[in-house]
N, CA, C and O atoms as a GROMACS GRO file, in nm:
protein
  448
    1MET      N    1  12.214  12.207   7.606
    1MET     CA    2  12.094  12.127   7.566
    1MET      C    3  12.112  11.997   7.637
    1MET      O    4  12.013  11.944   7.686
    2ASP      N    5  12.227  11.940   7.647
    2ASP     CA    6  12.245  11.805   7.712
    2ASP      C    7  12.219  11.824   7.859
    2ASP      O    8  12.156  11.738   7.921
    3ALA      N    9  12.263  11.932   7.916
    3ALA     CA   10  12.240  11.945   8.056
    3ALA      C   11  12.086  11.942   8.100
    3ALA      O   12  12.042  11.872   8.190
    4ARG      N   13  12.016  12.027   8.023
    4ARG     CA   14  11.860  12.033   8.046
    4ARG      C   15  11.817  11.891   8.022
    4ARG      O   16  11.745  11.836   8.105
    5LYS      N   17  11.853  11.834   7.924
    5LYS     CA   18  11.793  11.697   7.892
    5LYS      C   19  11.828  11.605   8.022
    5LYS      O   20  11.741  11.537   8.077
    6THR      N   21  11.944  11.608   8.060
    6THR     CA   22  11.987  11.517   8.174
    6THR      C   23  11.913  11.565   8.295
    6THR      O   24  11.871  11.477   8.370
    7GLY      N   25  11.890  11.693   8.327
    7GLY     CA   26  11.807  11.738   8.439
    7GLY      C   27  11.672  11.687   8.425
    7GLY      O   28  11.616  11.634   8.522
    8LEU      N   29  11.612  11.700   8.309
    8LEU     CA   30  11.475  11.657   8.282
    8LEU      C   31  11.449  11.501   8.300
    8LEU      O   32  11.343  11.454   8.341
    9GLU      N   33  11.559  11.431   8.265
    9GLU     CA   34  11.554  11.280   8.273
    9GLU      C   35  11.566  11.251   8.420
    9GLU      O   36  11.499  11.159   8.467
   10CYS      N   37  11.655  11.328   8.503
   10CYS     CA   38  11.661  11.297   8.652
   10CYS      C   39  11.525  11.318   8.721
   10CYS      O   40  11.474  11.239   8.801
   11GLU      N   41  11.465  11.452   8.673
   11GLU     CA   42  11.334  11.465   8.734
   11GLU      C   43  11.232  11.359   8.695
   11GLU      O   44  11.158  11.317   8.784
   12VAL      N   45  11.223  11.313   8.575
   12VAL     CA   46  11.132  11.206   8.549
   12VAL      C   47  11.169  11.075   8.607
   12VAL      O   48  11.079  10.994   8.631
   13LEU      N   49  11.286  11.047   8.631
   13LEU     CA   50  11.331  10.928   8.714
   13LEU      C   51  11.291  10.944   8.863
   13LEU      O   52  11.241  10.849   8.923
   14ASP      N   53  11.310  11.054   8.917
   14ASP     CA   54  11.265  11.083   9.056
   14ASP      C   55  11.116  11.062   9.060
   14ASP      O   56  11.069  11.004   9.158
   15ASP      N   57  11.041  11.102   8.966
   15ASP     CA   58  10.895  11.094   8.972
   15ASP      C   59  10.857  10.950   8.957
   15ASP      O   60  10.767  10.907   9.028
   16MET      N   61  10.918  10.871   8.872
   16MET     CA   62  10.899  10.736   8.860
   16MET      C   63  10.936  10.657   8.989
   16MET      O   64  10.866  10.564   9.028
   17ASP      N   65  11.037  10.692   9.047
   17ASP     CA   66  11.070  10.639   9.183
   17ASP      C   67  10.974  10.655   9.293
   17ASP      O   68  10.948  10.567   9.375
   18GLN      N   69  10.918  10.782   9.289
   18GLN     CA   70  10.808  10.817   9.388
   18GLN      C   71  10.682  10.735   9.352
   18GLN      O   72  10.615  10.682   9.440
   19LEU      N   73  10.652  10.726   9.229
   19LEU     CA   74  10.526  10.658   9.180
   19LEU      C   75  10.549  10.500   9.221
   19LEU      O   76  10.456  10.438   9.273
   20SER      N   77  10.661  10.446   9.198
   20SER     CA   78  10.679  10.308   9.222
   20SER      C   79  10.676  10.269   9.372
   20SER      O   80  10.633  10.161   9.413
   21ALA      N   81  10.730  10.374   9.455
   21ALA     CA   82  10.736  10.361   9.592
   21ALA      C   83  10.591  10.360   9.650
   21ALA      O   84  10.555  10.281   9.737
   22GLU      N   85  10.514  10.452   9.595
   22GLU     CA   86  10.372  10.465   9.637
   22GLU      C   87  10.300  10.342   9.583
   22GLU      O   88  10.215  10.295   9.658
   23MET      N   89  10.319  10.289   9.477
   23MET     CA   90  10.255  10.160   9.434
   23MET      C   91  10.298  10.047   9.524
   23MET      O   92  10.215   9.962   9.556
   24VAL      N   93  10.413  10.043   9.562
   24VAL     CA   94  10.457   9.930   9.642
   24VAL      C   95  10.394   9.954   9.777
   24VAL      O   96  10.351   9.857   9.839
   25ALA      N   97  10.384  10.070   9.826
   25ALA     CA   98  10.322  10.091   9.962
   25ALA      C   99  10.177  10.049   9.956
   25ALA      O  100  10.128   9.990  10.052
   26GLU      N  101  10.105  10.076   9.848
   26GLU     CA  102   9.966  10.045   9.843
   26GLU      C  103   9.938   9.902   9.795
   26GLU      O  104   9.824   9.855   9.798
   27PHE      N  105  10.035   9.839   9.756
   27PHE     CA  106  10.015   9.686   9.716
   27PHE      C  107   9.956   9.601   9.824
   27PHE      O  108   9.856   9.533   9.797
   28PRO      N  109  10.011   9.597   9.947
   28PRO     CA  110   9.952   9.512  10.047
   28PRO      C  111   9.810   9.545  10.075
   28PRO      O  112   9.724   9.459  10.095
   29GLU      N  113   9.786   9.682  10.076
   29GLU     CA  114   9.642   9.722  10.110
   29GLU      C  115   9.547   9.671  10.002
   29GLU      O  116   9.438   9.624  10.032
   30ARG      N  117   9.592   9.683   9.871
   30ARG     CA  118   9.508   9.652   9.760
   30ARG      C  119   9.490   9.496   9.771
   30ARG      O  120   9.382   9.441   9.755
   31GLY      N  121   9.601   9.433   9.798
   31GLY     CA  122   9.592   9.278   9.802
   31GLY      C  123   9.493   9.233   9.905
   31GLY      O  124   9.411   9.145   9.880
   32MET      N  125   9.501   9.299  10.031
   32MET     CA  126   9.409   9.267  10.136
   32MET      C  127   9.259   9.282  10.100
   32MET      O  128   9.172   9.200  10.131
   33GLN      N  129   9.240   9.402  10.029
   33GLN     CA  130   9.102   9.437   9.987
   33GLN      C  131   9.046   9.333   9.895
   33GLN      O  132   8.932   9.289   9.905
   34TRP      N  133   9.142   9.293   9.795
   34TRP     CA  134   9.104   9.188   9.698
   34TRP      C  135   9.067   9.058   9.768
   34TRP      O  136   8.964   8.998   9.735
   35VAL      N  137   9.143   9.014   9.857
   35VAL     CA  138   9.121   8.881   9.936
   35VAL      C  139   8.988   8.900  10.004
   35VAL      O  140   8.903   8.811   9.996
   36LYS      N  141   8.966   9.012  10.073
   36LYS     CA  142   8.841   9.034  10.144
   36LYS      C  143   8.724   9.028  10.055
   36LYS      O  144   8.621   8.972  10.092
   37ASP      N  145   8.734   9.083   9.939
   37ASP     CA  146   8.626   9.087   9.842
   37ASP      C  147   8.607   8.948   9.795
   37ASP      O  148   8.490   8.910   9.787
   38ARG      N  149   8.699   8.869   9.764
   38ARG     CA  150   8.686   8.735   9.716
   38ARG      C  151   8.632   8.644   9.824
   38ARG      O  152   8.540   8.568   9.796
   39VAL      N  153   8.682   8.648   9.941
   39VAL     CA  154   8.625   8.576  10.061
   39VAL      C  155   8.471   8.608  10.075
   39VAL      O  156   8.390   8.517  10.091
   40GLU      N  157   8.431   8.750  10.069
   40GLU     CA  158   8.282   8.770  10.085
   40GLU      C  159   8.209   8.712   9.981
   40GLU      O  160   8.100   8.659  10.003
   41THR      N  161   8.265   8.719   9.851
   41THR     CA  162   8.182   8.661   9.733
   41THR      C  163   8.164   8.515   9.769
   41THR      O  164   8.051   8.468   9.779
   42VAL      N  165   8.277   8.439   9.791
   42VAL     CA  166   8.258   8.297   9.820
   42VAL      C  167   8.157   8.267   9.928
   42VAL      O  168   8.075   8.178   9.910
   43VAL      N  169   8.159   8.339  10.042
   43VAL     CA  170   8.071   8.313  10.152
   43VAL      C  171   7.924   8.344  10.099
   43VAL      O  172   7.833   8.267  10.130
   44ASN      N  173   7.903   8.448  10.027
   44ASN     CA  174   7.768   8.485   9.973
   44ASN      C  175   7.714   8.374   9.879
   44ASN      O  176   7.599   8.331   9.884
   45GLU      N  177   7.810   8.332   9.792
   45GLU     CA  178   7.765   8.237   9.693
   45GLU      C  179   7.745   8.101   9.761
   45GLU      O  180   7.658   8.025   9.718
   46THR      N  181   7.822   8.067   9.868
   46THR     CA  182   7.801   7.941   9.942
   46THR      C  183   7.660   7.949  10.007
   46THR      O  184   7.583   7.853  10.000
   47GLY      N  185   7.626   8.066  10.072
   47GLY     CA  186   7.507   8.081  10.138
   47GLY      C  187   7.386   8.057  10.064
   47GLY      O  188   7.290   7.993  10.107
   48GLU      N  189   7.397   8.121   9.932
   48GLU     CA  190   7.293   8.112   9.844
   48GLU      C  191   7.279   7.964   9.798
   48GLU      O  192   7.165   7.919   9.786
   49TYR      N  193   7.385   7.887   9.772
   49TYR     CA  194   7.380   7.754   9.726
   49TYR      C  195   7.318   7.672   9.843
   49TYR      O  196   7.239   7.582   9.815
   50VAL      N  197   7.346   7.697   9.960
   50VAL     CA  198   7.291   7.623  10.077
   50VAL      C  199   7.134   7.645  10.084
   50VAL      O  200   7.056   7.554  10.111
   51ARG      N  201   7.100   7.767  10.060
   51ARG     CA  202   6.957   7.798  10.064
   51ARG      C  203   6.880   7.737   9.944
   51ARG      O  204   6.764   7.700   9.958
   52GLU      N  205   6.943   7.726   9.829
   52GLU     CA  206   6.888   7.660   9.720
   52GLU      C  207   6.878   7.515   9.728
   52GLU      O  208   6.775   7.459   9.691
   53LYS      N  209   6.977   7.452   9.774
   53LYS     CA  210   6.984   7.308   9.787
   53LYS      C  211   7.030   7.268   9.917
   53LYS      O  212   7.150   7.245   9.930
   54PRO      N  213   6.945   7.257  10.025
   54PRO     CA  214   6.994   7.232  10.168
   54PRO      C  215   7.022   7.101  10.180
   54PRO      O  216   7.122   7.078  10.248
   55THR      N  217   6.952   6.984  10.122
   55THR     CA  218   6.992   6.856  10.139
   55THR      C  219   7.110   6.810  10.073
   55THR      O  220   7.181   6.723  10.124
   56GLN      N  221   7.138   6.865   9.953
   56GLN     CA  222   7.254   6.831   9.882
   56GLN      C  223   7.389   6.897   9.958
   56GLN      O  224   7.497   6.838   9.957
   57SER      N  225   7.371   7.006  10.014
   57SER     CA  226   7.463   7.081  10.092
   57SER      C  227   7.493   7.007  10.212
   57SER      O  228   7.611   6.999  10.247
   58LEU      N  229   7.407   6.954  10.279
   58LEU     CA  230   7.426   6.872  10.402
   58LEU      C  231   7.490   6.753  10.370
   58LEU      O  232   7.581   6.717  10.445
   59PHE      N  233   7.454   6.672  10.254
   59PHE     CA  234   7.533   6.565  10.212
   59PHE      C  235   7.673   6.593  10.199
   59PHE      O  236   7.757   6.517  10.246
   60TYR      N  237   7.706   6.707  10.132
   60TYR     CA  238   7.824   6.738  10.092
   60TYR      C  239   7.916   6.768  10.225
   60TYR      O  240   8.034   6.734  10.232
   61ALA      N  241   7.855   6.827  10.316
   61ALA     CA  242   7.923   6.863  10.444
   61ALA      C  243   7.955   6.727  10.513
   61ALA      O  244   8.066   6.704  10.561
   62PHE      N  245   7.858   6.640  10.515
   62PHE     CA  246   7.890   6.500  10.588
   62PHE      C  247   8.003   6.434  10.521
   62PHE      O  248   8.096   6.385  10.586
   63ALA      N  249   7.997   6.429  10.375
   63ALA     CA  250   8.104   6.362  10.312
   63ALA      C  251   8.241   6.420  10.334
   63ALA      O  252   8.340   6.349  10.350
   64ALA      N  253   8.243   6.565  10.334
   64ALA     CA  254   8.375   6.631  10.346
   64ALA      C  255   8.415   6.602  10.492
   64ALA      O  256   8.534   6.584  10.514
   65GLY      N  257   8.329   6.596  10.592
   65GLY     CA  258   8.361   6.567  10.733
   65GLY      C  259   8.425   6.429  10.740
   65GLY      O  260   8.535   6.416  10.794
   66TYR      N  261   8.360   6.327  10.686
   66TYR     CA  262   8.407   6.193  10.684
   66TYR      C  263   8.543   6.187  10.624
   66TYR      O  264   8.632   6.128  10.685
   67VAL      N  265   8.564   6.239  10.515
   67VAL     CA  266   8.705   6.237  10.447
   67VAL      C  267   8.805   6.290  10.520
   67VAL      O  268   8.914   6.233  10.526
   68LEU      N  269   8.778   6.412  10.589
   68LEU     CA  270   8.869   6.484  10.679
   68LEU      C  271   8.892   6.400  10.811
   68LEU      O  272   8.999   6.402  10.872
   69ASN      N  273   8.791   6.334  10.846
   69ASN     CA  274   8.813   6.247  10.967
   69ASN      C  275   8.896   6.123  10.944
   69ASN      O  276   8.959   6.070  11.035
   70ARG      N  277   8.895   6.077  10.822
   70ARG     CA  278   8.974   5.957  10.793
   70ARG      C  279   9.123   5.995  10.744
   70ARG      O  280   9.211   5.910  10.743
   71LEU      N  281   9.141   6.107  10.710
   71LEU     CA  282   9.283   6.147  10.683
   71LEU      C  283   9.369   6.162  10.804
   71LEU      O  284   9.328   6.216  10.906
   72PRO      N  285   9.494   6.111  10.789
   72PRO     CA  286   9.578   6.130  10.914
   72PRO      C  287   9.642   6.276  10.918
   72PRO      O  288   9.759   6.298  10.887
   73LEU      N  289   9.559   6.366  10.954
   73LEU     CA  290   9.616   6.508  10.950
   73LEU      C  291   9.701   6.521  11.074
   73LEU      O  292   9.797   6.597  11.065
   74GLY      N  293   9.683   6.465  11.174
   74GLY     CA  294   9.759   6.474  11.302
   74GLY      C  295   9.898   6.414  11.266
   74GLY      O  296   9.997   6.477  11.304
   75ARG      N  297   9.914   6.304  11.199
   75ARG     CA  298  10.044   6.261  11.167
   75ARG      C  299  10.108   6.348  11.061
   75ARG      O  300  10.225   6.384  11.076
   76VAL      N  301  10.041   6.384  10.959
   76VAL     CA  302  10.098   6.482  10.854
   76VAL      C  303  10.157   6.595  10.924
   76VAL      O  304  10.276   6.625  10.908
   77LEU      N  305  10.074   6.664  11.004
   77LEU     CA  306  10.125   6.799  11.067
   77LEU      C  307  10.235   6.778  11.158
   77LEU      O  308  10.325   6.861  11.166
   78ALA      N  309  10.235   6.660  11.234
   78ALA     CA  310  10.346   6.621  11.325
   78ALA      C  311  10.484   6.601  11.235
   78ALA      O  312  10.593   6.646  11.269
   79GLY      N  313  10.461   6.534  11.129
   79GLY     CA  314  10.583   6.513  11.043
   79GLY      C  315  10.627   6.628  10.980
   79GLY      O  316  10.749   6.634  10.961
   80PHE      N  317  10.548   6.732  10.938
   80PHE     CA  318  10.582   6.848  10.881
   80PHE      C  319  10.663   6.932  10.984
   80PHE      O  320  10.771   6.984  10.954
   81LEU      N  321  10.604   6.943  11.112
   81LEU     CA  322  10.674   7.023  11.223
   81LEU      C  323  10.806   6.956  11.254
   81LEU      O  324  10.899   7.031  11.284
   82ARG      N  325  10.826   6.836  11.252
   82ARG     CA  326  10.956   6.756  11.278
   82ARG      C  327  11.045   6.798  11.163
   82ARG      O  328  11.159   6.837  11.190
   83LEU      N  329  11.009   6.794  11.050
   83LEU     CA  330  11.093   6.835  10.940
   83LEU      C  331  11.130   6.982  10.950
   83LEU      O  332  11.243   7.021  10.921
   84LEU      N  333  11.033   7.064  10.989
   84LEU     CA  334  11.064   7.204  11.006
   84LEU      C  335  11.172   7.234  11.111
   84LEU      O  336  11.259   7.319  11.094
   85PHE      N  337  11.159   7.157  11.221
   85PHE     CA  338  11.269   7.179  11.328
   85PHE      C  339  11.387   7.133  11.282
   85PHE      O  340  11.489   7.200  11.300
   86MET      N  341  11.391   7.022  11.222
   86MET     CA  342  11.525   6.968  11.174
   86MET      C  343  11.588   7.062  11.077
   86MET      O  344  11.709   7.078  11.085
   87ALA      N  345  11.515   7.131  10.983
   87ALA     CA  346  11.569   7.218  10.893
   87ALA      C  347  11.600   7.362  10.963
   87ALA      O  348  11.674   7.441  10.905
   88LEU      N  349  11.552   7.389  11.071
   88LEU     CA  350  11.567   7.509  11.133
   88LEU      C  351  11.701   7.524  11.192
   88LEU      O  352  11.755   7.635  11.191
   89LYS      N  353  11.762   7.418  11.246
   89LYS     CA  354  11.900   7.429  11.307
   89LYS      C  355  12.002   7.466  11.217
   89LYS      O  356  12.085   7.550  11.249
   90PRO      N  357  12.003   7.400  11.086
   90PRO     CA  358  12.107   7.444  10.983
   90PRO      C  359  12.087   7.588  10.927
   90PRO      O  360  12.181   7.659  10.891
   91ALA      N  361  11.959   7.625  10.922
   91ALA     CA  362  11.919   7.753  10.875
   91ALA      C  363  11.971   7.857  10.986
   91ALA      O  364  12.016   7.964  10.944
   92ILE      N  365  11.967   7.837  11.111
   92ILE     CA  366  12.005   7.927  11.204
   92ILE      C  367  12.160   7.951  11.215
   92ILE      O  368  12.214   8.058  11.242
   93LEU      N  369  12.223   7.822  11.186
   93LEU     CA  370  12.377   7.808  11.179
   93LEU      C  371  12.426   7.907  11.066
   93LEU      O  372  12.516   7.989  11.085
   94ILE      N  373  12.354   7.891  10.942
   94ILE     CA  374  12.399   7.959  10.816
   94ILE      C  375  12.374   8.113  10.834
   94ILE      O  376  12.454   8.197  10.794
   95TYR      N  377  12.254   8.143  10.899
   95TYR     CA  378  12.221   8.288  10.924
   95TYR      C  379  12.328   8.350  11.016
   95TYR      O  380  12.367   8.465  10.996
   96GLY      N  381  12.372   8.275  11.113
   96GLY     CA  382  12.477   8.328  11.204
   96GLY      C  383  12.617   8.346  11.140
   96GLY      O  384  12.689   8.443  11.161
   97ALA      N  385  12.647   8.240  11.058
   97ALA     CA  386  12.776   8.251  10.991
   97ALA      C  387  12.771   8.373  10.874
   97ALA      O  388  12.873   8.436  10.847
   98ALA      N  389  12.654   8.399  10.814
   98ALA     CA  390  12.644   8.516  10.736
   98ALA      C  391  12.656   8.647  10.799
   98ALA      O  392  12.711   8.743  10.745
   99ARG      N  393  12.595   8.650  10.931
   99ARG     CA  394  12.610   8.776  11.006
   99ARG      C  395  12.748   8.798  11.049
   99ARG      O  396  12.796   8.912  11.043
  100LEU      N  397  12.812   8.706  11.088
  100LEU     CA  398  12.962   8.716  11.128
  100LEU      C  399  13.045   8.753  11.000
  100LEU      O  400  13.131   8.840  11.012
  101TYR      N  401  13.028   8.702  10.898
  101TYR     CA  402  13.104   8.743  10.784
  101TYR      C  403  13.077   8.878  10.750
  101TYR      O  404  13.171   8.951  10.720
  102ARG      N  405  12.947   8.925  10.752
  102ARG     CA  406  12.914   9.059  10.715
  102ARG      C  407  12.970   9.159  10.814
  102ARG      O  408  13.003   9.272  10.780
  103SER      N  409  12.978   9.112  10.938
  103SER     CA  410  13.036   9.199  11.052
  103SER      C  411  13.191   9.204  11.028
  103SER      O  412  13.251   9.309  11.048
  104ALA      N  413  13.251   9.099  10.987
  104ALA     CA  414  13.395   9.095  10.964
  104ALA      C  415  13.426   9.187  10.842
  104ALA      O  416  13.529   9.255  10.837
  105GLN      N  417  13.332   9.185  10.743
  105GLN     CA  418  13.361   9.279  10.619
  105GLN      C  419  13.354   9.415  10.661
  105GLN      O  420  13.439   9.496  10.624
  106GLU      N  421  13.247   9.448  10.746
  106GLU     CA  422  13.237   9.598  10.786
  106GLU      C  423  13.358   9.636  10.873
  106GLU      O  424  13.408   9.747  10.853
  107ARG      N  425  13.407   9.559  10.963
  107ARG     CA  426  13.516   9.600  11.050
  107ARG      C  427  13.640   9.613  10.958
  107ARG      O  428  13.723   9.701  10.981
  108GLU      N  429  13.654   9.540  10.868
  108GLU     CA  430  13.767   9.554  10.771
  108GLU      C  431  13.758   9.678  10.687
  108GLU      O  432  13.858   9.743  10.657
  109ALA      N  433  13.640   9.708  10.650
  109ALA     CA  434  13.618   9.833  10.569
  109ALA      C  435  13.644   9.961  10.654
  109ALA      O  436  13.702  10.060  10.610
  110VAL      N  437  13.594   9.949  10.782
  110VAL     CA  438  13.621  10.074  10.876
  110VAL      C  439  13.762  10.083  10.897
  110VAL      O  440  13.808  10.198  10.902
  111GLN      N  441  13.847   9.976  10.913
  111GLN     CA  442  13.978   9.981  10.941
  111GLN      C  443  14.063  10.043  10.834
  111GLN      O  444  14.166  10.105  10.862
  112ARG      N  445  14.019  10.027  10.711
  112ARG     CA  446  14.093  10.090  10.596
  112ARG      C  447  14.083  10.228  10.586
  112ARG      O  448  14.140  10.287  10.495
   0.00000   0.00000   0.00000
């Protein structure tokens, strides 16, 4: 009785593993479809709003352009990239050290 129950449990777990693997494989596709649907909805609603209120939409567009023109986006982006490059060097060093450590562990395990 216990052997059958254990076998049944293993089959159920195998089925669950397959289902979860399939779900994980489908997740990016479903996520992309969701994003596409949302972007399409926003574009359609924006188009409808512009058709209904063209002058107000034009005013909003000019205001947004003015604000974006006044923001120091170039300096912010340059500072972000500078920070990224400064952090990249230690990250590469740590990655290399971790790879060396793992390689040494594997060699030690093979020698045993």
